[in-house]
C-alpha positions, 0 to 999 in steps of 0.5 A: 121116820127120823131118831125123834120120831120112832115109836117107844119100845112096846112093853115086854112080856115081863113088864107085868110082873116087874110092876106087881114086884114094885108095888109088892115092895112099896106097899109091904116092904122088902119082908114080902120078898123071897131072896129069890125075888130080891136078886131078880128085882136087882138084876132088873135094874142092869137089864131092865128089859130081860127075863131075870127070874131064872138067872135069880133062881140060879144064882142062888142055887149056886151060892146058896144065900143071899149074902153069897150072892152080893158077895161073889165076886164078878168071875164068879158070878159070870159062870151063872147063865143069863148073867152079864156086865150090866146085871152084874154091875147092879149086884155089885153096886148094890152091895158097895151102896150096903157097905157104906151105908153101914159104915156111915150109919155107925159114926158118932154112935158110941161104940158099947151102945152100938156094937151090934150095928158095929159088927153088922158093918164089919160082917158085911165088909169082911165076909167072904173075902178070899184074903184078910183085911185088918180094920181099926175102928177109932173112937174119941174120949166118949167111945163114940166112933170117930172113923174106920179104916183098912189098915193092912190087906193080906196075911194079918199077924204080928209080923206083917202089921206094926203096932206103932203104924196102928198107934200113928193112924190113931194119932192122926184121927185124935182118937183116945181107944181102939177097936181092932177087926180082922177077918179069917177066910177059912171061917174059924173064930178061934183067935190064934197065937199071932192074933193074941200076940199083936193084940197084946203089943198094941195094947201095951204100946197105946198104953204109953200114949193113953191110947186104949185098945178096947176089943179084938173081934174076929169075923168069921163064916156067916154071921159069926164074931169073936170078941176078946172082951166078951171071951175074957181074953182082953182082961187077961191082956190088961193084966199081963199089960199092966204087970209089965208096965209096973216093972218099968216103974 
């Protein structure tokens, strides 16, 4: 029998269950799914002829939540029985798609009216990272989002981040305002003295070029975000910088 004449694979025993899950999504949407069903269906994209129910349950039991499963690194996922390169790829791919979707969704939107969507993107892109990253959100004169850019990775503090480089990036994007954001891998939300100093330095330098720093956000554990503006720290920094600028004449 030639390759062309070979019979198709017979349906495997889990196909009916998979089809029921697909039909369930089409009829009722994602809200009708348990987290285990979500992970199971994602895993089947990589290994469509394998029973992924046990692996999905094991992954959730190990990582404790759906976001933690999607944020897990390949080496961590490989520890779960039943997870191999193909269905790990499926998990990582859908996580990357979600990140790109959230990033592109905020472009062009007015920052203050879309603060929740911006926070969703930042949480998704920074949550669970083992190291710090610094992201800058560039805004136009109407405070609409022009772009977001990761400008530094590693330890984020006044000694490793150079405000002039951030200002150069703002000029490259023709931005009139900025929002800083970085994560604390430890999970704490409290800004450090270095975080405050970096914010003050950037605000002061931006003032000379009429580029306003609106806020500095810190992403902690889970879905938590600390806002310098909401906590009154930006107001204090503006006041301190105004005093400095006045003294310069």
